[in-house]
N, C-alpha and C positions, 0 to 999 in steps of 0.2 A: 869814469865810464869802467863798470865792473871787469875784472880779468875772466868770467866765465864766459867761453866760447857759446857757440851755437849747440844745445843740447842734441835738437835732431837735426838730423843731416840726410836722411835717405830721403830721396824724391818722392816716392810713394806715401810716406807718412807726409812731408811736407807738403803734398797734395792736398791732403785732408785736414790740414791743421790752419788756424789762423794764426799771423804774425804780429804780435803787439809789443811795439817800441813805447818803453816809459821812459820818462825823464829821469836824470838825476834829480836826487833829492838833495838839497842843500844842506848846509849847518845848521840854519837857524829853523828849518821847515821839519828837521828830525822829530821823531817822537820816542818816548820809551815804550815797550812792549807792552807795560800794564796799561798804560796812557790809551794806546793804540786798541786793546782789547776792551776798554771800558767804554771809549767812545763806539766801538761796534756794536757792545750789548746794547748801549742808547738806542741806535741805529735800527736796529734791527727790525722792531715793527711797521717802521716804514719802508725799510728795505722789503718786508714780504709784502706788504700790502702792494707796492709798486710792481713786483714780480707777478701778483696775481692779476692786476689791473692791465698788465702788459699781456698776461695770458689770455685773460676774457678777450681783448681787442683783437689780438692774434686770429681766435677762433672764430670771432665774427668776420674777419676780413678775408680768410685765406680763401674762400672761392672766388673772390674780387680781384685777387693780384694775377695778373697776367705779364708774363716774363717774355720778351720778343726772342729770347733763345735759354735754353737753360744749361745754366754752368755746372761745374763738378758741384758734388752735393746738392743736388736740385732743391731737394725738400727743405734741406736747412736753409736754403737761400728765401726760398718760398715763404718759410716761416719768419724769416728777418723782414722782410719786406711787408710783411701784415703788422708786424708788431711795431715798426720804426717811429710810426707817429705815436704812437703810445708812451714811449719813451723819450718822445722830445725831438726827434729827428725830424728832416723832412724827405720827402718822397726822394727815393734813389739816391739816398745816404748808405744804405746799408750796401747796395750794390758796389758804388763806389769805393768803400772801407774793404769789401771783399776782393774787389779785382787789385785794390794795393796790396793788400795780405799775398794775394797769388803772384804777385810781381815781385815782391821780396821773397816769398818761398823759392821763385823762380831762380832769383840772383844768388840765395844762400846755397841752393842743391847745386849750380854751377862753380859757385867759387870754392865749394868743399871738394869738387872733384878734380884731381891733380891733374887728368888729361885735358882740363877744359878749354885750356888756350889751343893747344896740338890741334886738338878734333876741331875746333871753332875754326881755328884757320885753313886746316885743311877744306872744311867743307864751304868755306869762303870762296875756294877757287873753283867751285862746281856751282855756276849761276844757272838756276833753271833746271826743269826736268830735261831740257834736250842736252845737259852738259853734265847731266847727273853721273856720280861714280858709282859702279854698279861691280861687285865683286863679293868673294866668299868670305869668311870671319879670317880665315888663314892669310889670305891677300890684304884685307885692311889691315889685320895686325902687322903685317911685314912693311907696309907703306907707312903706316904712322911711326913703326920702330925707326924706318927708315930717314921720315923727316925731323925726328929728334934728334937722330945720330948716336954716338956713342956719348950719352949725356946722363948724368947722376941721376936723372928721372927715371931712365930706362934700366937703371941698377938697384932701383930704389924698391922698397916693398909697396910702395904705393902703385908702381906700372904693374897692369896684370900680366901674368904669368903663362897665360895660353891665349889663345883667338877666343874660345870659348869665354874666358874671363872677361876680355875685352868687351865681346857682343854683349854679356850680361851688364855691365856697366854701362853701357850705351841703350841698351833695353829698358835700364831703370829710368833713363833720363830721357826719352822720347818726348814727353808733354813739356818739360821744360825747356829741350832745343827748340822746342816747335814753338814756342811763346816766343823766342829769339830769332825766328824765322830759319831753322836748320830742320829740313824734313829729312824724316830716317823712316825707311819703309822696308817691309819684307817683299823680296821679289814674290813674284806668281809663275804658277804651273810648274814646269822643269827648273825655274830659275828660283824656287821657292828658298834656297837656301842660301840664297844672295843677298846682301844689304843694297838698297839703293838711297844715297844719301846726295841731298843737293843743299844749296840754299837758294831761298826765296827771293825773286829780285824783288825790289823796292821800287813801286811807282813813283 
């Protein structure tokens, strides 16, 4: 396993990225750089031909692709479904891979957030909209700080220094949190400045 961590960690970027995990290359499979370049040059005509064939198939199939619902990057997903047969995949393979990438992105986004465990535990105590937590940024900041207590986390640089900074971190992660069953909404009307937070009940 490489010592390089996740380069991308911002949720908005991860939500528009594809997460690809490559297997470790064993000693007997490793190649010198000049060998790789030579093999790549030899394969370039076939690679270009395959890409052009996939493009032709995609253009021909675009209008016939129908998705039950549109995911993020809808046009990209539509194109992926249109070319999957031309690249040797089965119908539905692209969306499965895309959903898997989204799950990986969600995991990375929340793992990289120092407040993740604290916030998710807090939200888990409010099951369903009828038991939702409702309050201002300051109230939320104070409540989460009291949950953690006099902990090294609250005294570290990773802890948000103000209620506004806390809300900015949460707002950046609305989509990843929703994917794990935690709803964060803006209040309505006169309550617009308040947050509505709850964990969706599992059926």
